[in-house]
C-alpha positions, 0 to 999 in steps of 0.5 A: 510883275517886275520889282526895282528892289532886291530880295537882299533888302529883307535882312533876316527870316520871314514868318508866314503865320498860318494855322490858328484855331478857327474852322479854317485851320487846315486850309490856312496850313496848306496856304502857308506851306504853299506860300513858303515854297513860292517865296523860296523860289524867288530867294526869300527865306521863309518859315511857317509859324503856327498861331499859338502861345509860343508864337511871339517867343518863336518870332523873337528867338528866330530874329524874324524881321517881317511877317505875313499872316495867312490865317483865315477866319477868326484870329486871322482876319478879325484883327487879332494877329494884326494887333499882336504884330503891331504890339511887338512892332513887327512889320507885316504884309496885309491889312491893319488891325482896325480895318480887319475888324470892320471888313471881317464882318460881312454885314458891316462891310456890305453896308459900307459898300452899299452906302458908296453905291456899290452893288451888293445883294439885298440881305438880312442879318439874323442872330442866333439869339433872335432866332431862338427868342422870337421863333422861326415861324414868326420870322421866316415868312417875312424874310422870304417875302423881302428876299424871295424864295431863293436865298443864300444863308452864310455866317456873318464872319468866316469863309471857305464856304463853311456854314453856307447853304443855298435855300430854295423855299421857306421850309428849308430856311430854319434848318439852314440857319441852324447849320450856319449858327454852328459856325457863327452866332450871326447869320446873313441871309441874302437874295440869290443871284443867278450868274457866274462866280468871278473873283478879282484879286487886288494888290498894292504896288509902288504905283498904286492899287492893281486889280489882277486878271479876274478869274471865273470860278466854276464848281461841279453841280451840287458842290457850289456851297461845298467846303471840300470843293473849294480845295479839290481840283476835280470839283472846281475849275478856274479860268478867265471869264468870257466877258466883255473887256469893258465889264472885265475892267469894271469888275477890277475898278469895283474890286479896287474901290471895295479895297479902298472903302474898307481901308484894306492894305496890300492885298484882298480878293473881291467875289462877284456874281455876274448875271447873264445881262452883265449886271453884277453884285459884290458878295464880299471882300476877303482880307486874307485870300486863300493861297493853296494850289487851287485858290484864286489868288495864286491863279490870278497872279499867274494869269496876270504875268507874275507869280505868287512868290513874286507878289508876296516878296514885293509886299514883304519888301514894302512892309519892311520899307514902310515900317 
C-alpha cells in the first residue's frame, strides 16, 4: 500500500507496547517483537515496552513520540492502556479507550451487531455467579433447548482461543463452563455453526476503511479450539478462501461495517464462519489483532500487496498527524 508520507515525519522513537499481565502475555510479546522487526524494515525506529509500573516513566525518559499497543486481552483491549496513553497525551495507533470498553465484551459487541442486522450466532451469556447459585441442572437443559445440542463455550472477554471449547451434548456443558470460568467470570454459550473459518482484517487509510484480502484459517483436526494451534505453523494453515468473489466482497463490507458500528479506529480483525450454502455469521471483531508470524493480520497484509511494516508505519503516521 503506497504512502504519500515519509518515515521522517515520525521525529523520534516509536513504542510498541506489548506483554502485560493477561493470559495472552506470551502471544503479545511475540507480536511485539515481530512488529518491531517489521517496522525496522521500513525505516522506523521502534522499541518494545512492557506494560508494567515502569511504562510511563520509560516513555517519557526515551522521548517516545507515538505508540502502538499490541496488548491482547485484559489491560490491552479493554481500554486500560488506551486510557493511560490518553491521560499523558501520547499519540497512538489503534482504537480509543471508550470503543475498546464496548467492543472487548463479546456479548455487548454482538448485541450491537445484531441490532444493526449483521448476522451473529444465537447465544446465551451466563455468569459464574449464576452458574453457582442456580445450579447446572436447572440451566443446562434450557440452554441446549434454545441453542441446540452442539455449542461453543467461550469467555465473554479475551482471545487466542483460551478457555474456548466445543461441546457436543448436554453432559459435557457444565465442565466446559467451569473451564471457561477459569479465564473469565462471564461465559458466552453460542450455537455451533459448521463451515470454514474466515478472518477479514480492516485498516483505516487516508481514503477511508479498507478490508484486506479475507483469509481462510484451517486448523488440524482436533486442534480447532487449541491455544497452541493458533501459533504453531504445523497445526494451522492460512490461505485465500475458495469462495465466490461476491461473497468475498460481502465479507469485507460486513467487516468494515462491524468496525464502524463498534466505533473502532485504525485496525481490527473480524472472524466469520462461512457455511457451505454461502451464509455466514460474524463471531467477533478483535481490537488488537495478533501480529505473530502465524497470525492472520500479517498474512492478510502480504496477500493484499503490502506488508505489516508498511501498514503499521502508515497507521503511526496517521496517529502523529491527527494528534
